[in-house]
N, C-alpha and C positions, 0 to 999 in steps of 0.2 A: 333657547337657553335663558334669554332675558326677554320675557313677554313685554316689558315696558319700554324696550329699546326703541321701537318704532314710534311710540307716543312721545318719547323724549326728543327724538329727531324732528318730528313734526312740530312740536311746540317751539323748538329752537331752530327753525328753518332759516331764520335770519343769519345765523352763523354757518350752519351746515350746508345750505344751498350753494353759496359762493365757494365754500370749501370743496364741495363736490365738483364744481366746475374747474377749480384749480387742480384737483387731483386728475381729472380727465385730460386736461390740457398738458399737465405735467407728465402724465404717462406717455403721451405722444412724444414729448421732447426726450424723455429718458430712453425710450425704446428706439427712436429713430436718429437721434443726434448724439454723436460722441461727446462725452462730458467736457473734453478740452475745447471742442468747437463751440458748444453752447456758452462756455465761460468766456471765450475770446470775443464772441459776439456781444455778450452783455458787458464785457469789460471796456468796450469802446465808448459807452455812454456815460460821460462824466460832466460835471459842471462844478465850478468853484463853490457855489452855494451848497450843493449836496456834499461836497468834500468837507464842509464845516458841520453839516447836519448829521450825517450818518455815523461819525464816530460817537455821537451821543445817542442817536436813535438805536444803535445796536444794543444798548443797555436795557431797552424795552424787553429784551429776551433774556436778561440776566436772572439767574436763579435767586438773587437777593430779593427781587420783587415778589417772587413766590413765597419766600420766607416772611416778608412783611405782611403779605396777605394772610398767611397762616397765623401769625401773631394777632392780627386784627380779628380774625374769626374766632380765635381762642377766647378773646375778650367778650364776644357776644353770642357765640353759638358753638357748642361743643360738637354737635352733629356735623356741621359743615366743616369745622376745623379737622375733625378726624377723617372725613371724606376727602378733603383736600390733601391731607398728609398721605393717604393711600395712593391717590391719583398721581401726586408729584413724585412719590417714591418709585412708582412703576415707571414713569417717564425717565427718571434719573438712572435707575438700574439698567433698563434696556439700552439707553443711550450710551452709558459708560461701558457696558459690556461690549457693545458694538465698536466703540472707539478704541478701547484699550485692550480688548482681547481678540474678538473675531476679526476685526479689520484694522489691527494695530499698524500694519505696514502701509496703509493707504496714505499717500501724501496729499497735502493741501496744495492749492494752486501755486503758491510761492515756491514750494519744494518741487512740485511736478515740473514747472516750466524752468526752474533753475537747472534741473538735470538735463533738460532739452536745450539749454542755453538760449531760451527765448524770453525776451523781455515782456513784462506785463505792466500795466499802469497801476501804481500804488498810490495810496492817499498819504500825503506827508504827515508824519507824526504818529502814525498808527503802527504799533508793534506787530510785526508779522510772526505767524506761526507756520511751521513747515510740516508737521506730522499730525497723525490722528484726525484725519479729515472726515471720515464717514462713521456715523451720520453727524449732522450739525447739532451740537448740544444747545446752542442759542435758539435755533429754530424749534427744536423739540420743547424747550422751556417756554418759549413765547406762545406756541399753539396750545401747550398744556395750560398755561396760566389764563390766556384770554378765552379759551373755550370753556374753562371752568367758570370764569366770570359770566360768560353768556348763559351758562346753565343755571346759575343761582340768582341772577338779577331778575326782578319782576318785570321790568320793561324790556320785553323780548324784541321790540323794534330796533334796539341798538345792537343786536347781534352782528349785523353787517359791519358796523363800525369797529367792533372788537376783532372781527376777522381781518379788517383792513389794517389795524394796528399790528396784529400778529404777522401778517404778510409783510408789512413794512419792516418790522424787526428782522424777519427772516431774509428779506432781500438785501438788507444792509450787510449781511455776511458775504454775499456775492460782490456787492459794490466795493467793500473793503478788501476784496481778494483773499478772504479767509476760508472760503468754501466754494465748491462747485455747486451747480444747480442740483445735481443728484443728491448731494449731501443735505441740502436744504429741503428738498422734496421729501426724502425719507424721514428726516428729522421732524418735519411738520406733521407727517402722518403718524409717527410714533406719539408725538405730543397730544394730538387731538384724539387719536384712537384709544390710547391708554386712559386718558381723562374721561372720555365718554363711557368706556366699559367699567372703569373703576367707580364712577359716579353711580351708574345704574346698578352695579353689583352691591354697593354699599346700601343703596336705597331699598333694593329688593330683599337682600339677605340679612344685612346687619341691623338695619333700622326699620325692618318690616313691622315689628311690633313697637309702637310708640312707648318711650320711657319718659319718666319725669325730667331727667337731666338732659334730654336730647336738645332742647331749644334754650338751654341755659348757657351761661358763660361766666368768666371770671368777674365781669362787671354786670352780669345779668342773672341774678340768683333766684329770681321769682318767675 
């Protein structure tokens, strides 16, 4: 369907190779370990330093950063701005349909363990959410944003770092007791997969024939 897909994956192996490893390991966890058990195991690892860091790190997966990137691209490159819009909309729609429609009754850790009357460790000052757990929107947004950056930057050697930032943002959702690992795992897949397919589709179908305006922007008219 997308002849160029394998070429894009090979060119951007700095991001997609560690992501593939994460998917394989994550599949084992999701299939073999109940989500409550994997959460409780991860919930035990805390440190005062990370209690201060993760409430800020979680914003690395905030959709506002994606919006800032879109605005920046609009200034310099209409083609990339339109491509990013399509990719991020795919991620947003799939995630929200999952959270609010298909899996609307799935509780977050705070809600799940409250019903079981089991205490979990919470980070002081973090507002807890109890519903609409699956999938993780922050994780989807983070992997959508940083995989897109990996696709468009010329220095492909930094792909692994962008993957690490996306994973750090996704893990923050578990550390802050806002999501189970399963939520983060599926959210990360949605973000990276939608962005990859959207990027390749736009490149092969929409921008296959170069136009004069493709590489222009609001500040780049020539």
